[in-house]
C-alpha positions in Angstrom: 0.0 0.1 0.2 1.0 3.5 -0.7 0.9 6.6 1.6 -1.9 8.1 0.2 -4.1 5.0 0.3 -3.2 4.7 3.7 -3.7 8.1 4.7 -7.4 7.8 3.0 -8.4 4.9 4.7 -7.3 6.7 8.1 -9.0 9.8 7.5 -12.1 7.6 6.7 -12.0 5.8 9.8 -11.7 9.2 11.4 -14.6 10.8 10.3 -16.9 7.6 11.3 -15.4 7.7 14.5 -16.7 11.6 14.9 -19.6 10.7 13.2 -20.6 8.2 15.8 -19.3 10.3 18.4 -21.7 13.3 17.3 -24.6 10.7 16.9 -24.1 9.6 20.6 -24.0 13.0 22.3 -26.8 14.4 20.4 -28.8 11.6 21.7 -27.2 12.2 25.2 -28.3 15.8 24.9 -31.7 14.9 23.9 -32.0 12.2 26.6 -30.7 14.5 29.0 -33.3 17.2 28.1 -35.9 15.1 28.5 -35.1 13.7 31.9 -34.4 17.4 32.9 -37.9 18.4 31.8 -39.7 15.4 33.4 -38.2 16.1 36.9 -38.6 19.9 36.4 -42.4 18.9 35.8 -43.0 16.5 38.7 -41.4 18.8 40.9 -44.0 21.6 39.9 -46.7 19.4 41.0 
């Protein structure tokens, strides 16, 4: 394998990992927000 090919493979892996991380983070944000809202509303009762 030549150097540029390796670099391309590496870059693809990195971007895939970043994509997965972004997805996980946004999902966590949403669940955190929903948890916060439910506890907040329950506290208002």
